[in-house]
One Martini backbone bead per residue (centre of mass of N, CA, C, O) as a GRO file, in nm:
protein
  242
    1MET     BB    1   5.124  -1.996  -5.047
    2LYS     BB    2   4.937  -2.293  -4.960
    3ALA     BB    3   5.062  -2.631  -4.940
    4LEU     BB    4   4.958  -2.975  -4.955
    5PHE     BB    5   5.089  -3.305  -4.851
    6ILE     BB    6   4.996  -3.644  -4.937
    7SER     BB    7   5.000  -4.006  -4.846
    8ASP     BB    8   4.915  -4.326  -4.792
    9LEU     BB    9   4.602  -4.404  -4.711
   10HIS     BB   10   4.459  -4.663  -4.810
   11LEU     BB   11   4.168  -4.668  -4.897
   12THR     BB   12   3.911  -4.850  -4.708
   13PRO     BB   13   3.644  -5.010  -4.561
   14ASP     BB   14   3.837  -5.151  -4.339
   15CYS     BB   15   3.919  -4.821  -4.268
   16PRO     BB   16   3.713  -4.591  -4.145
   17ALA     BB   17   3.894  -4.390  -3.985
   18VAL     BB   18   4.057  -4.285  -4.228
   19ALA     BB   19   3.820  -4.183  -4.395
   20ARG     BB   20   3.716  -3.981  -4.184
   21ALA     BB   21   3.980  -3.821  -4.162
   22PHE     BB   22   3.984  -3.722  -4.455
   23CYS     BB   23   3.714  -3.573  -4.458
   24HIS     BB   24   3.802  -3.380  -4.232
   25TYR     BB   25   4.049  -3.268  -4.377
   26LEU     BB   26   3.907  -3.135  -4.614
   27CYS     BB   27   3.713  -2.941  -4.435
   28HIS     BB   28   3.955  -2.827  -4.210
   29ARG     BB   29   4.242  -2.816  -4.371
   30ALA     BB   30   4.244  -2.798  -4.688
   31ILE     BB   31   4.056  -2.541  -4.699
   32GLU     BB   32   4.310  -2.353  -4.603
   33ALA     BB   33   4.427  -2.406  -4.872
   34ASP     BB   34   4.539  -2.375  -5.219
   35ALA     BB   35   4.652  -2.682  -5.219
   36LEU     BB   36   4.636  -3.040  -5.314
   37TYR     BB   37   4.856  -3.325  -5.265
   38ILE     BB   38   4.854  -3.664  -5.396
   39LEU     BB   39   5.122  -3.925  -5.361
   40GLY     BB   40   4.977  -4.188  -5.354
   41ASP     BB   41   4.796  -4.439  -5.229
   42PHE     BB   42   4.496  -4.356  -5.173
   43PHE     BB   43   4.428  -4.636  -5.246
   44GLU     BB   44   4.456  -4.972  -5.194
   45TYR     BB   45   4.281  -5.009  -5.463
   46TRP     BB   46   4.255  -5.041  -5.843
   47VAL     BB   47   4.055  -5.192  -6.119
   48GLY     BB   48   3.851  -4.955  -6.197
   49ASP     BB   49   3.606  -4.729  -6.274
   50ASP     BB   50   3.387  -4.972  -6.316
   51ALA     BB   51   3.444  -5.073  -5.989
   52MET     BB   52   3.292  -4.890  -5.821
   53ASP     BB   53   3.188  -4.829  -5.505
   54ASP     BB   54   3.035  -4.677  -5.249
   55PHE     BB   55   3.293  -4.580  -5.117
   56GLN     BB   56   3.424  -4.445  -5.372
   57PHE     BB   57   3.187  -4.258  -5.436
   58ASP     BB   58   3.206  -4.096  -5.172
   59ILE     BB   59   3.490  -3.989  -5.213
   60ALA     BB   60   3.433  -3.850  -5.483
   61ARG     BB   61   3.223  -3.649  -5.373
   62ARG     BB   62   3.421  -3.505  -5.176
   63LEU     BB   63   3.622  -3.414  -5.388
   64ARG     BB   64   3.421  -3.238  -5.548
   65GLN     BB   65   3.361  -3.042  -5.319
   66TYR     BB   66   3.646  -2.931  -5.314
   67THR     BB   67   3.684  -2.843  -5.620
   68ASP     BB   68   3.427  -2.651  -5.617
   69THR     BB   69   3.595  -2.419  -5.461
   70GLY     BB   70   3.870  -2.389  -5.663
   71ARG     BB   71   4.062  -2.596  -5.562
   72PRO     BB   72   4.335  -2.764  -5.623
   73LEU     BB   73   4.371  -3.120  -5.717
   74TYR     BB   74   4.626  -3.366  -5.682
   75LEU     BB   75   4.721  -3.680  -5.858
   76MET     BB   76   4.931  -3.953  -5.792
   77PRO     BB   77   5.050  -4.245  -5.868
   78GLY     BB   78   5.065  -4.558  -5.735
   79ASN     BB   79   5.108  -4.902  -5.664
   80ARG     BB   80   4.775  -4.926  -5.611
   81ASP     BB   81   4.640  -4.664  -5.815
   82PHE     BB   82   4.733  -4.657  -6.133
   83GLY     BB   83   4.428  -4.727  -6.263
   84ILE     BB   84   4.330  -4.462  -6.273
   85GLY     BB   85   4.095  -4.272  -6.457
   86LYS     BB   86   3.917  -4.038  -6.638
   87ALA     BB   87   3.644  -4.071  -6.498
   88PHE     BB   88   3.739  -3.998  -6.212
   89LEU     BB   89   3.852  -3.720  -6.280
   90ARG     BB   90   3.584  -3.596  -6.380
   91GLN     BB   91   3.416  -3.652  -6.119
   92THR     BB   92   3.633  -3.479  -5.921
   93GLY     BB   93   3.847  -3.262  -6.055
   94ILE     BB   94   4.114  -3.389  -6.098
   95THR     BB   95   4.467  -3.371  -6.128
   96TRP     BB   96   4.706  -3.524  -6.306
   97LEU     BB   97   5.019  -3.683  -6.215
   98GLN     BB   98   5.318  -3.743  -6.292
   99ASP     BB   99   5.592  -3.985  -6.252
  100PRO     BB  100   5.739  -3.732  -6.224
  101THR     BB  101   5.706  -3.389  -6.079
  102LEU     BB  102   5.751  -3.047  -6.157
  103VAL     BB  103   5.733  -2.776  -5.930
  104GLU     BB  104   5.621  -2.428  -5.867
  105ILE     BB  105   5.640  -2.278  -5.539
  106ASN     BB  106   5.716  -1.990  -5.429
  107GLN     BB  107   5.980  -1.997  -5.609
  108ARG     BB  108   5.990  -2.323  -5.582
  109LYS     BB  109   6.153  -2.615  -5.659
  110ILE     BB  110   5.970  -2.932  -5.686
  111LEU     BB  111   5.993  -3.277  -5.638
  112LEU     BB  112   5.757  -3.530  -5.733
  113LEU     BB  113   5.682  -3.848  -5.572
  114HIS     BB  114   5.602  -4.149  -5.463
  115GLY     BB  115   5.896  -4.359  -5.447
  116ASP     BB  116   5.935  -4.645  -5.590
  117SER     BB  117   6.162  -4.558  -5.802
  118LEU     BB  118   6.392  -4.544  -5.561
  119CYS     BB  119   6.384  -4.873  -5.519
  120THR     BB  120   6.641  -5.021  -5.683
  121ARG     BB  121   6.719  -5.282  -5.505
  122ASP     BB  122   6.431  -5.382  -5.602
  123ARG     BB  123   6.427  -5.559  -5.881
  124GLN     BB  124   6.162  -5.709  -5.888
  125TYR     BB  125   5.979  -5.461  -5.865
  126GLN     BB  126   6.089  -5.296  -6.110
  127ARG     BB  127   5.995  -5.496  -6.322
  128TYR     BB  128   5.699  -5.479  -6.254
  129ARG     BB  129   5.663  -5.172  -6.289
  130ARG     BB  130   5.735  -5.155  -6.591
  131PHE     BB  131   5.504  -5.336  -6.682
  132ILE     BB  132   5.236  -5.219  -6.536
  133ARG     BB  133   5.301  -4.907  -6.648
  134ASN     BB  134   5.245  -4.973  -6.922
  135PRO     BB  135   5.026  -4.839  -7.140
  136LEU     BB  136   4.953  -5.099  -7.292
  137VAL     BB  137   4.885  -5.274  -7.048
  138LEU     BB  138   4.664  -5.091  -6.934
  139SER     BB  139   4.478  -5.100  -7.180
  140LEU     BB  140   4.435  -5.409  -7.177
  141LEU     BB  141   4.322  -5.437  -6.888
  142ARG     BB  142   4.063  -5.256  -6.941
  143LEU     BB  143   3.946  -5.494  -7.143
  144THR     BB  144   3.900  -5.671  -6.924
  145PRO     BB  145   3.733  -5.831  -6.712
  146LEU     BB  146   3.635  -5.752  -6.399
  147SER     BB  147   3.687  -6.027  -6.263
  148TYR     BB  148   3.986  -6.040  -6.342
  149ARG     BB  149   4.082  -5.775  -6.204
  150ARG     BB  150   4.009  -5.861  -5.919
  151GLN     BB  151   4.192  -6.107  -5.906
  152LEU     BB  152   4.452  -5.955  -5.970
  153GLY     BB  153   4.447  -5.759  -5.731
  154ALA     BB  154   4.454  -5.977  -5.510
  155SER     BB  155   4.721  -6.105  -5.604
  156ILE     BB  156   4.903  -5.856  -5.573
  157ARG     BB  157   4.860  -5.819  -5.267
  158ARG     BB  158   4.965  -6.095  -5.180
  159ASN     BB  159   5.246  -6.075  -5.313
  160SER     BB  160   5.339  -5.822  -5.164
  161ARG     BB  161   5.331  -5.939  -4.877
  162ALA     BB  162   5.520  -6.182  -4.932
  163ALA     BB  163   5.773  -6.022  -5.033
  164LYS     BB  164   5.834  -5.862  -4.764
  165VAL     BB  165   5.925  -6.095  -4.579
  166GLY     BB  166   6.213  -6.148  -4.755
  167LYS     BB  167   6.289  -5.844  -4.702
  168SER     BB  168   6.473  -5.589  -4.646
  169LEU     BB  169   6.464  -5.266  -4.544
  170ALA     BB  170   6.678  -5.160  -4.746
  171ILE     BB  171   6.541  -5.257  -5.009
  172MET     BB  172   6.259  -5.094  -4.947
  173ASP     BB  173   6.424  -4.857  -4.970
  174VAL     BB  174   6.589  -4.609  -5.071
  175THR     BB  175   6.835  -4.504  -5.297
  176PRO     BB  176   7.063  -4.265  -5.261
  177SER     BB  177   7.162  -4.244  -5.561
  178ALA     BB  178   6.876  -4.202  -5.681
  179VAL     BB  179   6.821  -3.935  -5.545
  180VAL     BB  180   7.053  -3.774  -5.664
  181GLN     BB  181   6.995  -3.822  -5.961
  182VAL     BB  182   6.706  -3.689  -5.975
  183MET     BB  183   6.782  -3.411  -5.858
  184GLU     BB  184   6.996  -3.343  -6.079
  185LYS     BB  185   6.821  -3.374  -6.328
  186TYR     BB  186   6.606  -3.139  -6.210
  187ARG     BB  187   6.742  -2.920  -6.040
  188VAL     BB  188   6.707  -2.982  -5.719
  189ASP     BB  189   6.660  -2.933  -5.341
  190THR     BB  190   6.358  -3.066  -5.352
  191LEU     BB  191   6.196  -3.357  -5.206
  192ILE     BB  192   5.880  -3.541  -5.248
  193HIS     BB  193   5.758  -3.838  -5.070
  194GLY     BB  194   5.660  -4.173  -5.034
  195HIS     BB  195   5.580  -4.533  -4.968
  196THR     BB  196   5.778  -4.621  -4.714
  197HIS     BB  197   5.663  -4.529  -4.427
  198ARG     BB  198   5.915  -4.299  -4.351
  199PRO     BB  199   5.903  -4.040  -4.180
  200ASP     BB  200   6.112  -3.763  -4.296
  201ILE     BB  201   6.428  -3.572  -4.291
  202HIS     BB  202   6.675  -3.535  -4.549
  203ASP     BB  203   6.995  -3.505  -4.628
  204VAL     BB  204   7.150  -3.391  -4.943
  205VAL     BB  205   7.424  -3.462  -5.142
  206LEU     BB  206   7.549  -3.261  -5.393
  207LYS     BB  207   7.746  -3.142  -5.634
  208GLN     BB  208   7.569  -2.870  -5.581
  209GLY     BB  209   7.541  -2.881  -5.277
  210SER     BB  210   7.220  -2.906  -5.116
  211GLY     BB  211   6.946  -3.105  -4.975
  212LYS     BB  212   6.597  -3.224  -4.945
  213ARG     BB  213   6.412  -3.505  -4.804
  214TYR     BB  214   6.065  -3.566  -4.804
  215VAL     BB  215   5.874  -3.793  -4.595
  216LEU     BB  216   5.588  -3.956  -4.602
  217GLY     BB  217   5.331  -4.092  -4.430
  218ASP     BB  218   5.109  -4.309  -4.323
  219TRP     BB  219   4.768  -4.394  -4.260
  220THR     BB  220   4.660  -4.488  -3.932
  221ASP     BB  221   4.691  -4.368  -3.620
  222LYS     BB  222   4.816  -4.153  -3.819
  223GLY     BB  223   4.880  -3.852  -3.979
  224TRP     BB  224   5.028  -3.698  -4.280
  225GLU     BB  225   5.212  -3.389  -4.358
  226ILE     BB  226   5.295  -3.129  -4.592
  227GLU     BB  227   5.396  -2.786  -4.550
  228LEU     BB  228   5.369  -2.504  -4.770
  229ASN     BB  229   5.475  -2.177  -4.640
  230GLY     BB  230   5.620  -2.009  -4.839
  231SER     BB  231   5.950  -2.106  -4.735
  232ASP     BB  232   5.815  -2.325  -4.562
  233ILE     BB  233   5.885  -2.667  -4.448
  234THR     BB  234   5.662  -2.918  -4.305
  235LEU     BB  235   5.640  -3.197  -4.087
  236GLN     BB  236   5.324  -3.359  -4.000
  237GLN     BB  237   5.114  -3.472  -3.731
  238PHE     BB  238   4.808  -3.669  -3.660
  239PRO     BB  239   4.543  -3.797  -3.520
  240ILE     BB  240   4.358  -4.112  -3.532
  241SER     BB  241   4.032  -4.187  -3.462
  242ASP     BB  242   3.790  -4.440  -3.380
   0.00000   0.00000   0.00000
């Protein structure tokens, strides 16, 4: 079985090249795989299924074309699109993944995360994450007027950009001890995540043996994927043309 993993596309009408690259990827790359996993921040923002615009409807249509082939497509929430709801999932045929999720592919156990939960040194963000991801909070937000949710989404994006200015790169990266803790909790030697926009492969020392942490990159001037084919896992990049 061949599985592909991508994350952090941050799809938005403001970056048409990335959207075109993803549509090309679905038709020419993902179609060759047996399953596609999207590990968060697929969209730049999401304020509700009832707020979908023409751009998001077009992406949804292309996702449905992919799932109509019978290939499973999985989506995990990120810190930008955690508000995606059941209507979008029904429309696209996507299967929702909780964060984290343990999967077994080709007799190999792999832990999947978006990655923001591993950045434990950023205490301000972790407090916000616990609040905004609370199911009760999400349910209440979906009941608020669309105009309010749009204003809130714009405010969150502004605050996120402002907060990054005053934070060190170390704080915004994962905490090594948090990586070890979650891998040992789920008893895995393979972890795949995105969020940090720092594509790489890291060795992880565990209490019993060792493991590897695979980090996906974001899609800007290039795209990133992880391919699991048989027992081999590779991190790969490809150009995105304007």
